C-alpha positions as CSV (number, residue, x, y, z in Angstrom):
1,M,-14.3,19.0,-25.2
2,R,-11.6,21.3,-27.2
3,W,-8.0,21.5,-26.2
4,S,-7.6,25.3,-26.6
5,R,-10.0,25.4,-24.0
6,T,-8.9,22.8,-21.6
7,F,-6.4,23.7,-18.8
8,I,-3.6,21.1,-20.2
9,P,-0.3,22.9,-19.0
10,T,2.1,20.2,-20.3
11,L,6.0,20.6,-19.6
12,R,8.6,19.6,-22.1
13,E,11.0,18.5,-19.7
14,D,10.9,15.9,-16.4
15,P,10.7,18.5,-13.4
16,A,13.8,18.0,-11.5
17,E,11.9,16.9,-8.2
18,A,10.4,14.0,-9.3
19,E,11.7,10.5,-9.4
20,A,9.1,7.9,-10.0
21,A,7.7,7.5,-13.8
22,S,4.4,8.6,-12.5
23,H,5.5,11.6,-10.6
24,K,7.2,12.6,-13.6
25,L,4.2,12.3,-16.0
26,L,1.7,13.5,-14.0
27,L,3.3,16.7,-13.9
28,R,4.8,16.8,-17.0
29,A,1.7,15.9,-19.1
30,G,-0.6,18.5,-17.0
31,Y,-2.7,16.2,-14.4
32,V,-1.4,17.8,-11.3
33,R,0.5,20.5,-9.6
34,Q,2.3,20.6,-6.2
35,L,0.9,22.9,-3.3
36,T,3.3,21.7,-0.9
37,A,5.1,18.8,0.0
38,G,2.6,16.0,0.2
39,H,0.0,17.9,-1.3
40,Y,-1.1,17.9,-4.8
41,S,-4.1,19.8,-6.7
42,L,-5.9,17.7,-9.7
43,L,-6.3,19.4,-12.6
44,P,-9.0,18.4,-15.6
45,L,-7.2,15.6,-17.0
46,A,-6.9,13.7,-13.5
47,M,-10.5,14.6,-12.3
48,R,-11.7,12.9,-15.5
49,V,-9.2,9.8,-14.6
50,R,-10.0,10.0,-10.8
51,A,-14.1,10.1,-11.8
52,K,-13.8,6.8,-13.9
53,I,-11.8,5.1,-11.2
54,I,-14.2,5.8,-8.6
55,E,-17.1,4.9,-11.0
56,V,-15.6,0.9,-11.6
57,V,-15.1,1.0,-7.7
58,R,-18.6,2.1,-6.9
59,S,-20.1,-0.4,-9.6
60,E,-18.4,-3.2,-7.6
61,M,-19.3,-2.1,-4.3
62,D,-23.1,-1.8,-5.2
63,W,-22.9,-4.9,-7.0
64,I,-21.9,-7.1,-3.5
65,G,-24.9,-5.1,-2.0
66,A,-22.6,-2.0,-0.1
67,Q,-24.2,1.1,0.7
68,E,-22.5,4.6,0.1
69,M,-22.6,7.1,2.7
70,L,-20.6,9.9,3.4
71,L,-19.3,10.5,6.8
72,R,-17.3,13.8,8.1
73,A,-13.4,14.1,7.2
74,L,-13.1,16.4,10.8
75,H,-13.5,14.1,13.8
76,P,-14.0,14.9,17.5
77,A,-11.3,13.2,19.8
78,E,-13.4,11.2,21.9
79,P,-14.2,8.1,19.4
80,W,-10.4,8.0,18.9
81,R,-9.8,8.0,22.5
82,R,-12.3,5.3,23.2
83,S,-10.4,2.8,20.4
84,G,-7.3,3.8,21.8
85,R,-6.0,4.9,18.5
86,W,-5.8,9.0,20.1
87,D,-2.6,8.5,21.1
88,L,-1.3,5.6,19.2
89,M,-1.8,7.1,15.8
90,G,1.0,9.7,17.2
91,Q,2.3,12.3,14.8
92,E,0.7,11.2,11.9
93,M,-2.3,12.4,12.8
94,F,-3.6,16.1,12.1
95,R,-4.6,17.5,15.1
96,L,-6.4,21.0,16.1
97,R,-8.7,22.5,18.5
98,D,-11.8,24.4,17.7
99,R,-12.9,27.6,19.4
100,R,-14.3,26.1,22.3
101,G,-10.7,24.3,22.8
102,A,-12.4,20.7,22.1
103,D,-9.8,18.9,20.4
104,L,-10.2,17.4,17.0
105,A,-8.5,15.5,14.2
106,L,-8.4,15.2,10.5
107,G,-9.6,11.7,9.7
108,M,-6.9,9.4,8.5
109,T,-9.3,6.5,8.4
110,H,-12.8,6.1,9.5
111,E,-13.3,2.7,11.5
112,E,-14.3,4.6,14.6
113,I,-16.3,6.8,13.0
114,F,-18.3,4.2,11.3
115,A,-18.7,2.1,14.6
116,S,-20.4,5.0,15.9
117,V,-23.2,5.4,13.2
118,A,-23.5,1.3,13.6
119,R,-24.8,1.8,17.1
120,E,-28.4,2.4,15.5
121,L,-28.2,-1.3,14.0
122,N,-30.0,-2.3,17.4
123,S,-31.0,-6.0,16.5
124,Y,-29.2,-8.8,14.6
125,K,-32.1,-9.0,12.4
126,R,-30.6,-5.7,10.4
127,L,-27.8,-7.5,9.9
128,P,-25.5,-8.0,7.6
129,Q,-24.7,-4.7,6.5
130,R,-21.8,-3.4,4.3
131,W,-21.2,0.5,3.9
132,Y,-18.5,2.2,1.8
133,Q,-17.5,5.9,1.2
134,F,-15.0,8.3,-0.9
135,Q,-13.6,10.3,1.1
136,T,-10.8,12.7,1.8
137,K,-8.0,11.2,4.4
138,F,-5.2,13.2,6.0
139,R,-2.1,11.5,7.4
140,D,1.1,14.1,8.0
141,E,3.4,11.7,6.4
142,P,6.8,12.3,7.7
143,R,8.5,11.8,4.0
144,P,6.0,12.4,1.6
145,K,7.2,11.1,-2.1
146,A,6.5,10.1,-5.2
147,G,3.8,12.2,-6.4
148,L,0.2,10.9,-5.7
149,M,1.9,7.5,-4.3
150,R,2.5,8.6,-0.6
151,T,0.8,11.9,0.1
152,R,-0.7,13.7,3.0
153,E,-3.7,14.2,1.8
154,F,-5.8,11.8,-0.7
155,T,-9.0,10.1,-1.8
156,M,-9.8,7.0,-0.5
157,K,-12.7,4.7,-0.8
158,D,-13.1,3.0,2.6
159,A,-15.9,0.1,3.1
160,Y,-16.8,-1.4,6.1
161,S,-19.0,-4.5,6.8
162,F,-21.1,-5.3,10.0
163,D,-21.8,-8.9,10.9
164,I,-23.3,-11.1,14.0
165,D,-20.3,-13.7,14.2
166,P,-17.3,-14.4,12.5
167,A,-18.9,-16.4,9.8
168,G,-20.8,-13.6,8.7
169,L,-17.4,-11.8,8.4
170,D,-15.2,-14.6,6.6
171,S,-18.4,-14.1,4.3
172,A,-18.1,-10.4,3.8
173,F,-14.2,-10.8,3.5
174,D,-14.5,-12.9,0.7
175,A,-17.1,-10.7,-1.0
176,F,-15.0,-7.7,-1.0
177,H,-11.8,-9.9,-1.7
178,G,-13.5,-11.0,-5.0
179,A,-15.0,-7.2,-5.7
180,Y,-11.3,-5.9,-5.3
181,T,-10.0,-8.7,-7.9
182,R,-12.4,-7.8,-10.4
183,I,-11.6,-3.6,-9.8
184,F,-8.2,-4.2,-10.4
185,D,-8.6,-5.9,-13.2
186,R,-11.3,-4.0,-14.8
187,L,-8.7,-0.8,-13.9
188,G,-6.0,-2.6,-16.1
189,L,-3.7,-3.0,-12.9
190,P,-2.0,-6.5,-12.2
191,A,-2.8,-7.2,-8.3
192,L,-1.5,-10.0,-6.5
193,A,-3.4,-10.8,-3.1
194,V,-0.8,-11.5,-0.4
195,E,-0.8,-12.1,3.3
196,A,-0.3,-8.7,5.1
197,S,0.7,-7.3,9.2
198,S,-2.9,-5.3,10.2
199,G,-0.5,-2.8,12.0
200,T,-2.3,-0.4,13.7
201,M,-5.7,-1.5,12.7
202,G,-5.3,-4.8,14.4
203,G,-7.7,-7.7,14.0
204,A,-7.4,-11.3,13.1
205,G,-5.8,-10.6,9.8
206,S,-5.8,-9.0,6.8
207,T,-4.5,-9.2,2.6
208,E,-3.0,-6.7,0.7
209,F,-3.8,-6.1,-3.0
210,M,0.0,-5.6,-4.2
211,C,0.9,-4.2,-7.7
212,P,4.4,-5.4,-8.9
213,S,6.5,-2.2,-9.5
214,E,9.9,-1.4,-8.9
215,A,8.7,2.1,-7.7
216,G,7.0,0.2,-4.7
217,E,7.9,0.7,-1.2
218,D,7.0,-3.0,-0.3
219,T,8.7,-6.3,-0.7
220,V,6.4,-9.2,-1.7
221,L,7.7,-12.7,-1.1
222,T,6.2,-15.2,-3.6
223,S,7.1,-18.8,-4.6
224,P,5.7,-21.0,-7.6
225,C,2.9,-22.7,-5.2
226,G,0.7,-19.9,-4.9
227,Y,2.2,-18.7,-1.8
228,A,2.6,-14.8,-1.5
229,A,3.0,-12.4,1.7
230,N,4.4,-9.1,2.3
231,I,7.8,-9.0,4.1
232,E,6.2,-7.7,7.1
233,K,4.3,-11.1,7.5
234,A,6.2,-13.6,5.4
235,T,7.8,-16.8,6.8
236,S,10.3,-19.7,5.4
237,R,10.9,-23.2,6.0
238,L,14.4,-23.1,7.8
239,A,16.8,-26.6,7.8
240,P,16.7,-28.5,11.1
241,S,19.9,-27.5,13.0
242,E,22.2,-30.1,14.4
243,D,23.5,-28.6,17.5
244,G,25.2,-31.6,19.1
245,P,25.0,-32.1,23.2
246,G,26.8,-28.5,23.7
247,L,28.3,-27.9,27.2
248,P,27.3,-28.4,31.1
249,A,27.5,-24.6,31.3
250,P,27.9,-21.6,29.2
251,E,31.6,-20.9,29.1
252,P,32.8,-17.0,29.1
253,F,36.0,-16.6,26.5
254,D,37.7,-13.2,25.6
255,T,37.0,-11.6,22.6
256,P,38.8,-8.3,22.4
257,G,37.6,-5.5,20.1
258,V,34.9,-7.7,18.8
259,R,31.7,-5.7,18.2
260,T,29.7,-7.5,15.6
261,I,28.6,-10.6,14.4
262,E,30.9,-10.4,11.6
263,D,33.6,-10.1,14.0
264,L,32.7,-13.1,16.2
265,L,32.9,-15.4,13.1
266,A,37.0,-15.4,13.8
267,Y,36.2,-17.5,17.2
268,D,34.6,-20.6,15.0
269,A,31.4,-19.4,15.9
270,P,28.9,-18.9,12.5
271,G,26.2,-17.0,12.2
272,D,23.9,-19.4,12.7
273,R,25.1,-20.4,15.7
274,Q,25.3,-17.0,17.5
275,I,22.6,-15.2,19.4
276,K,22.0,-11.6,18.6
277,T,20.9,-9.6,21.3
278,L,19.0,-6.3,20.6
279,V,17.5,-4.0,23.3
280,H,14.7,-1.9,22.6
281,L,12.2,0.1,24.5
282,L,8.7,-1.0,23.5
283,D,5.9,1.5,24.8
284,G,8.8,2.7,27.2
285,T,9.7,-0.9,28.8
286,L,13.5,-2.2,27.9
287,T,13.0,-5.3,26.4
288,L,15.8,-7.8,24.9
289,V,15.0,-8.9,21.4
290,L,17.0,-12.1,20.5
291,L,17.3,-13.8,17.0
292,R,20.1,-15.8,15.3
293,G,23.2,-14.0,14.5
294,D,22.4,-14.1,10.7
295,H,19.0,-13.1,10.9
296,P,17.6,-9.2,10.5
297,L,15.1,-8.3,12.6
298,N,11.7,-7.0,11.1
299,E,10.3,-4.4,13.5
300,Q,6.7,-4.7,12.5
301,K,6.8,-8.4,13.3
302,L,8.1,-7.2,16.7
303,A,5.1,-4.9,17.0
304,D,2.6,-7.3,15.9
305,A,3.8,-9.8,18.7
306,T,4.1,-7.6,21.1
307,G,1.2,-5.2,20.5
308,A,3.5,-2.3,21.4
309,N,2.6,1.4,20.1
310,T,6.2,2.6,20.1
311,L,9.6,0.8,19.3
312,Q,12.5,2.8,19.9
313,A,16.0,1.2,20.1
314,A,17.8,1.8,23.3
315,T,20.5,4.2,23.8
316,A,24.0,3.1,24.5
317,D,23.8,4.7,28.1
318,E,20.2,2.8,28.7
319,I,21.9,-0.5,27.6
320,H,24.8,-0.1,30.1
321,E,22.8,0.4,32.9
322,A,20.6,-2.4,32.3
323,L,22.8,-4.9,31.3
324,G,26.4,-3.8,32.6
325,A,28.1,-3.8,29.2
326,L,28.0,-2.1,25.7
327,P,26.7,-3.0,22.4
328,G,28.9,-5.8,21.0
329,S,29.3,-8.2,24.2
330,L,25.3,-8.1,25.4
331,G,23.5,-11.7,26.1
332,A,20.3,-12.5,27.9
333,V,22.2,-15.6,30.0
334,G,21.2,-14.9,33.6
335,V,19.2,-11.7,33.1
336,Q,16.5,-11.0,35.3
337,D,13.5,-8.8,35.6
338,I,14.0,-7.6,31.9
339,P,11.5,-9.3,29.2
340,I,13.0,-11.4,26.9
341,I,11.2,-12.0,23.3
342,A,12.9,-14.5,21.1
343,D,12.7,-15.4,17.7
344,E,11.1,-18.7,16.9
345,A,14.4,-19.7,14.9
346,L,16.1,-19.8,18.1
347,R,13.6,-22.2,20.1
348,G,15.7,-25.4,21.4
349,R,18.9,-24.5,20.1
350,R,22.0,-25.6,22.1
351,A,25.9,-25.0,21.9
352,M,25.1,-21.4,20.8
353,F,27.4,-18.2,21.2
354,T,26.4,-15.0,22.8
355,G,27.9,-12.0,24.7
356,A,28.5,-12.2,28.6
357,N,27.2,-9.0,29.3
358,R,31.0,-7.8,30.2
359,D,33.1,-5.9,27.6
360,D,35.0,-7.6,25.3
361,V,33.8,-11.3,26.8
362,H,31.5,-13.8,25.2
363,L,30.1,-17.3,26.0
364,R,30.0,-20.5,24.0
365,G,27.9,-23.2,24.8
366,V,24.6,-21.5,25.5
367,D,21.6,-23.5,25.7
368,I,18.6,-21.5,25.1
369,E,16.2,-23.6,27.1
370,R,18.2,-24.3,30.0
371,D,20.4,-20.6,30.3
372,I,17.9,-18.0,28.9
373,P,14.8,-16.9,30.7
374,V,12.6,-16.2,27.5
375,T,9.1,-14.3,28.0
376,T,7.7,-14.6,24.6
377,W,8.7,-16.9,21.7
378,A,7.7,-15.0,18.2
379,D,8.2,-14.9,14.6
380,L,10.4,-12.1,14.4
381,R,12.9,-12.5,11.7
382,E,12.7,-10.9,8.3
383,V,12.5,-13.7,5.4
384,R,14.9,-12.9,2.6
385,A,14.8,-14.1,-1.1
386,G,16.2,-17.6,-1.6
387,E,15.1,-18.9,1.3
388,P,12.4,-21.9,1.0
389,C,8.8,-21.5,0.6
390,P,7.2,-22.4,3.9
391,R,4.5,-24.5,1.8
392,C,6.4,-26.2,-0.9
393,G,10.2,-25.7,-0.1
394,E,10.6,-23.9,-3.4
395,P,13.2,-20.8,-3.2
396,L,11.3,-17.6,-2.2
397,E,11.3,-14.7,-5.1
398,A,11.4,-10.9,-4.2
399,T,9.2,-8.4,-5.9
400,R,9.0,-4.9,-5.2
401,A,5.2,-3.7,-5.6
402,I,3.1,-1.0,-4.5
403,E,0.0,-1.7,-2.4
404,I,-3.4,-0.7,-4.2
405,G,-5.8,-2.1,-1.6
406,H,-6.2,-3.6,1.9
407,I,-8.9,-5.5,3.2
408,F,-8.7,-6.2,7.0
409,K,-10.7,-8.7,9.7
410,L,-11.4,-6.7,12.6
411,G,-13.3,-8.3,14.7
412,D,-15.0,-6.4,17.8
413,R,-12.1,-4.3,18.5
414,Y,-13.9,-1.0,17.3
415,S,-17.8,-2.0,18.1
416,R,-17.0,-3.1,21.7
417,A,-15.2,0.4,22.1
418,L,-17.8,2.3,20.6
419,G,-20.8,0.3,22.1
420,A,-21.7,-1.0,18.9
421,E,-23.9,-3.3,20.0
422,V,-27.0,-5.8,18.7
423,L,-29.3,-8.2,20.3
424,D,-28.4,-11.8,19.1
425,P,-31.1,-14.3,18.6
426,D,-31.3,-14.8,22.4
427,G,-31.8,-11.5,23.5
428,R,-28.2,-10.9,24.4
429,Q,-26.2,-7.8,23.7
430,T,-23.7,-8.6,21.5
431,P,-20.7,-6.3,19.7
432,L,-20.7,-6.4,16.0
433,I,-18.0,-8.1,14.1
434,M,-16.7,-5.6,11.8
435,G,-14.4,-5.7,8.6
436,S,-12.5,-2.8,6.8
437,Y,-11.6,-2.3,3.2
438,G,-9.9,0.3,1.6
439,I,-8.5,1.4,-2.1
440,G,-6.7,4.7,-2.4
441,I,-8.0,6.6,-5.6
442,E,-5.0,8.7,-6.2
443,R,-2.5,5.9,-5.6
444,A,-4.7,3.6,-8.1
445,M,-4.0,6.5,-10.7
446,A,0.0,6.5,-10.0
447,A,0.3,2.8,-9.8
448,L,-1.8,2.6,-13.6
449,I,1.2,5.2,-15.2
450,E,3.8,3.1,-13.2
451,V,2.4,0.2,-15.1
452,H,1.1,2.0,-18.2
453,H,3.7,4.3,-19.9
454,D,6.8,4.6,-22.3
455,D,9.5,7.1,-23.2
456,R,7.0,9.1,-24.9
457,G,4.5,9.2,-21.9
458,I,1.3,7.9,-20.5
459,V,-0.4,4.9,-21.9
460,W,-4.0,4.7,-20.4
461,P,-5.7,1.8,-20.7
462,V,-9.3,2.9,-22.2
463,A,-11.5,2.1,-19.2
464,V,-9.8,5.0,-17.3
465,A,-8.3,7.4,-19.8
466,P,-9.5,11.0,-19.6
467,F,-10.7,11.0,-23.1
468,Q,-10.8,7.7,-25.5
469,V,-10.3,9.6,-28.4
470,T,-8.3,13.1,-29.6
471,V,-8.9,14.5,-32.9
472,V,-5.9,16.1,-34.2
473,V,-6.1,19.3,-36.8
474,A,-3.1,18.6,-38.7
475,Q,-3.2,22.0,-40.4
476,S,-5.2,24.2,-38.6
477,G,-4.9,27.3,-40.8
478,D,-6.2,25.4,-43.5
479,E,-10.5,25.7,-43.2
480,E,-11.6,22.7,-45.3
481,T,-9.4,20.7,-43.0
482,A,-10.6,22.3,-39.8
483,Q,-14.3,21.8,-40.9
484,A,-13.7,18.1,-41.4
485,A,-12.1,17.7,-38.3
486,E,-15.3,19.5,-36.3
487,K,-17.7,17.4,-38.5
488,L,-15.5,14.1,-37.2
489,Y,-15.5,15.2,-33.7
490,E,-19.0,16.3,-33.8
491,D,-20.4,12.9,-35.1
492,L,-18.1,11.0,-32.5
493,T,-19.9,13.2,-29.7
494,A,-23.0,12.0,-31.0
495,A,-22.0,8.7,-30.9
496,G,-21.3,8.6,-27.2
497,V,-17.2,8.8,-27.7
498,E,-15.3,10.6,-25.1
499,V,-13.6,12.9,-27.4
500,I,-11.4,15.9,-27.2
501,I,-10.5,18.0,-30.6
502,D,-7.1,19.9,-30.5
503,D,-7.7,22.9,-32.3
504,R,-4.8,24.8,-31.3
505,P,-3.0,26.7,-33.8
506,E,0.0,24.6,-33.2
507,R,2.1,22.4,-35.5
508,A,1.3,18.9,-36.0
509,G,4.2,17.4,-34.1
510,V,3.3,19.5,-30.7
511,K,0.1,18.0,-31.0
512,F,1.4,14.8,-31.6
513,R,4.2,15.3,-28.7
514,D,0.9,16.2,-26.2
515,A,-1.4,13.4,-27.2
516,E,1.3,10.7,-26.6
517,L,2.2,12.7,-23.3
518,T,-1.0,12.3,-21.9
519,G,-1.9,9.2,-22.7
520,I,-5.4,9.3,-24.8
521,P,-5.8,5.6,-26.5
522,Y,-6.6,6.7,-30.1
523,R,-5.4,9.6,-32.1
524,L,-7.6,10.5,-35.4
525,T,-5.5,12.7,-37.4
526,V,-7.2,14.9,-40.0
527,G,-5.0,16.3,-42.6
528,T,-4.8,18.0,-46.3
529,R,-3.4,15.3,-47.8
530,G,-5.8,12.3,-46.2
531,L,-8.9,14.3,-47.1
532,A,-7.6,14.7,-50.8
533,E,-7.8,10.7,-50.5
534,G,-11.0,10.3,-48.6
535,T,-9.1,8.8,-45.3
536,I,-7.9,9.8,-41.8
537,E,-5.1,8.1,-39.7
538,I,-5.6,6.4,-36.5
539,T,-3.0,5.4,-34.3
540,R,-3.2,3.5,-31.6
541,R,-1.3,5.2,-28.2
542,A,-0.2,1.5,-26.8
543,T,1.6,0.3,-30.2
544,G,2.2,3.5,-31.8
545,E,0.8,1.8,-34.8
546,T,-1.0,3.8,-37.5
547,E,-3.4,2.9,-40.3
548,K,-5.6,4.7,-42.7
549,I,-9.1,4.6,-42.8
550,P,-12.0,5.9,-45.2
551,F,-13.0,9.1,-43.8
552,A,-17.0,8.1,-43.8
553,E,-16.3,5.1,-41.9
554,A,-14.2,6.7,-38.8
555,V,-17.0,6.7,-36.7
556,K,-18.0,3.3,-36.7
557,H,-14.3,2.1,-36.7
558,V,-13.8,3.8,-33.6
559,Q,-17.0,2.4,-31.9
560,T,-15.6,-1.2,-32.9
561,L,-12.2,-0.4,-31.5
562,L,-13.8,0.6,-28.1
563,T,-16.2,-2.3,-27.8
């Protein structure tokens, strides 16, 4: 390839709209251009990187026996309605109607569609099956941001396993877990496997692969023993509470002007002895959510615990109508006919403080088991850094991270809904046991840049770089130099090296800057002074180190560096 004929529209300055390093550099280095919010056009260099990422992923999928398919991106509503996700996905799903008035959607994911194909398996003898594809996904993100990290249109490698029983799913899950570990290692992406929420996917459990980065939108909690969990799933070991005998019954006391947990501290009510009462609408049902006063709610945990599709904080009017008081004086003592879900940290607590459901009045001496009719107990609180690890007791550390992969144990949720069944060894119809496994291709590209960049630009690992080598003609107007560079370029190409020659009529400094900005691992500089000595310069992008090597040995030297 020739730089002069390749579309690489580099920019001198960081675009004003970009904040994340990967977003800035993808724009500045001429890899992408924004079409509209959340939609990016991939230019030639990006396409080359994308192809290399895909090839690494494809080779590992093939290695574990997965078969590549390509299912459609435009879906009829019917399979989504059968699984219950047509409504569950809400506004994030792009929907449309065809000329006959049929409801359609642009695929966010493909569990329903792959389950529909799996209906043809018929017998357990055709199991296990592992299928995958590279397909465009569409999600109407409310706040697309950070370039390729959160977009409305992106490429995903999604894979699906089909087995006759949970043991088969466990085997498939382990195989994909191993494949993902190898993929990220080959790409040069540090990846931490963590416990995670399954969210709208459902199923028995899931594991996220997280790349530590300050640009990440997720928080991962880890400890030295190897425990690692997304904040939506993390737990910690709480110190046992010493409550004492408490009071025979809750005792009301006046608390004028008290509206917050902090306000109540003045009444000898420490946060760990307060019951915080939140009021939410879960799928439209008004529900009381109870936590310890000093513990924050994690809404994903609440959704996971209740199976609610929609969570919404109740308004002041809705709260007053249900409980007779405004926020700040709320409690669950004596409440009837309203579901109450309480965090496990409150189980068995006595001598607690809570609102009395009368404005400016609270209760002391509350015994949870005696005084509050809890409907459901669940882990609802959000764990914070420094709390003891649930396994080893050491303080948990919090790390920002980018989700680069997610694998799920789905069970029979989709197969049962879509009628994907086979005859088992006893001749009975049995729903398939499914797993789902995803990697965002463009997000992996962005994560690589977040990990591999410096103040001069991108620093691609060789495995994914758009070109392995750039040959720079230092003096384009000198015919001897240009001819020598052309010969080197041709010899490298013949040797199988992925090389681009910068033959533009530009100053050497401009070419050096663009080579660094675009992140090509090795730069070979052919100049008049070096040719007079029979040498060329080779510069490693990762370190900036430059050395002179004999011109005649350049190809062999490069081959050695790339092996």
